[in-house]
N, C-alpha and C positions, 0 to 999 in steps of 0.2 A: 723593444726587448722581446716582446711576445713573438714577433716575426722571426727574430734570431733563434729563439728557442725552438720554434716550429721547424725552421730550416735545419738546425742541428739534429733534431729528432728524425727528420726525413733522411738525412745523410747516414745516420746510424742504421736506420731501417734498410736502406739500399745496400749498405756494406754488409749487413747481416744476411740479407737475401743472396748477395753475391757469394758469400762464404758458404751458405747452404748449398747453392748450385755447384760450387767448386767441389765440395765434399761429395755431393751426389754423383757428379761426373767422375770423380776419382774412384769411387766405389764401382761404378759401371766398368771402368777400365780394368780394375782389379778382377772383377767377375769375368770380363772378356778374356783376360789372360788365362784364367782357370779353365775357360770353356774351349780355348783353341786346340788343346791337345785332343780332346774327344772329337771335336768337329773335324780336325785334320785326319783322324783315324777313320771315322765312320762316314764323313761327308754329310751334305745337307739333308738328303732325303731320309737317311737312316737315323738321324739324330733328333731327339726330343729334349725339351728342357729337363724332364725328369732324368733322362739318361746322362745329361751333362752334370746335373746335381749329384747323381750317384757316383760319378767319377771325379768329383772335386770335394773340397772341404766345406762347401756351402750347401744349404738346404734348398729344396725345390721352392719353398716359399720365398726365400731370399731372392732367387732369380726372378720370380714373378713380381716381386716388389719393385725391382729396378728395371725390368724390361716388360714391355706390354705383351710380347709374344716372342716366339723363336726368331722370327724375321728381324725384330728389333735387336735382339742379342747378336745375331749373326752379322748384321750390318755394322754394329759396333765393333765386333771382333775383327772384321776385315779392314775397316778403316784404321783401327789401332795398329794392326800388324803391318799393313802396307805403308802407313806413315813412317814406320821405322825402315822399311825396305827401300824407300825412294832415296834415302840418304846414304845407302850402303856404299856407293862408289864415290861419294863426294871427296873423301880424303885423297883417294887415288888421283882424281881429276885435279885437285888443288896442288898436290905435291909433285906430280910427275913433271920432269924436265925434258923428257924426250918421248918420241912416239913409242919406242921399244919399252921404256919404263911404264908408260901408261898402259900399253898392251898387256904386259906381264902382270901388272897390278890388277887390272880389270879381270883378266882371265883367272887369276888366283881366287878372287872373291866370287866370281861366277861359279867356279867349280865348288867352292866351299858351301855356297848357299844351295846349290843343287844336291850336294851330298848330304848336308846336315838339316835342311829345311824342306825336304821334298814334300812332306805331308801338308805343310802350310801352303806351298805353291799349288799342290793338288786341290786344296780347298778353294783357292782363288779361282782356278779355272772352272771348278764345279759351280761356284756362285756366278761367274761370268756367263756360263751357259744358262743357269737358272734365270738370269735377268732377261733372257729372251721370252720367258713365260711369266715371270713374276714382276709386275710393275714396281713393287716396293723396293726392289734391288737396283733399278736402272739408274737412278740419279747417283747413288754411291759408286756403282760400278763404272759409270762414265767418268766421274771425277777421278777415281783411282786410275783408270786407264790413261787419262790425260797427264796425271802426275808421273806415271811410269814412262809415258812418251817423252816428257820433259827430262826425265832421268837419263834416258838413252841419248837424247839430243845433247845434253851437257857433255857426255862422254865423246860423242862424235865431233862436236864443235871444238873441243879441246884437242882431240887427236888431229883434226884438220889444221888447227892453229899451229900446232907444234911442227907441222910440215909446210907451213906457209901456204895452206890450201883452204878450200871451202868444201863443205859436204856436198856431194853430188846428188843428194836426194832430199826430199822434204822430211820434216820430223815424223809425220804420220807414216810415210812409206818405210822409213828406217825402223821405226818402232815395230811395224807389222812384220818386217823381216826378222828382226832379232827375237821378237816374241814367238814367232812361228818356230824358229830354230830351238828356242828354249823349251817350248811346250813339247815338241817332238822328242827332245833329249830327256825331258822329265818322264814321259811315258815309257821310253826305253829303260831309263834308270829304275823306275818302279817295277819293270818286268825283269829286273836283275841282269840287264845287259851291261856287262863290264866295260864295253866300248862306248857307252852312251856319253859319258862325260869327256873322255879324250877326243871323241869325234866332234863333239860340240866345240871344244877349245880349238881344234885344228881348223874347223870351218870358220869360226870367228876370226882367228888369226889370219886366215887367207882372205877373208872378205873385207876386213877393215881398210886395207890400203886401196881397194878398188872403189869404195864408196866415200872415202874421206881423203 
């Protein structure tokens, strides 16, 4: 009986600890959401925890409680944002019944994210560059890069499948191609080039049949 009581108490303690961890992580995500706007506006180098707090509904002390430093917060921010990004095209991939339908659905979402989320994409490229110098970023950046590579590969393999073909490139090479096009278009878009998005869409529409 005593052993049963001890076992029950241990299970309760484990469940309580799991609940505390869940609440703690949920709070970190909430704070990351609040920080993204400031980070996207100012970038990594020009943003401190104090500035993030001043532009949010949370105090500087709250951020320090949930994050060890700015690097910890920014890593959490990027993981959270990109976790949503990598599923952006999944519905299009799942529902498309022809290559044309997949192309137009993909391009529509591509244009929307470049138009509406440019600052968040700018932050991602900022942090990816920082990972060259800051070891704390490298693991997260490499993991995110792989998830984005897989995202592009899902689109490419579905496009190829709809044409009874196979992609003519490796996942890594294909991702590098699309990522380079997107980053170039993003820079032009941030520079108020009105042709940045249309040119990107035209280039992707032209390229897809040649590589898939």
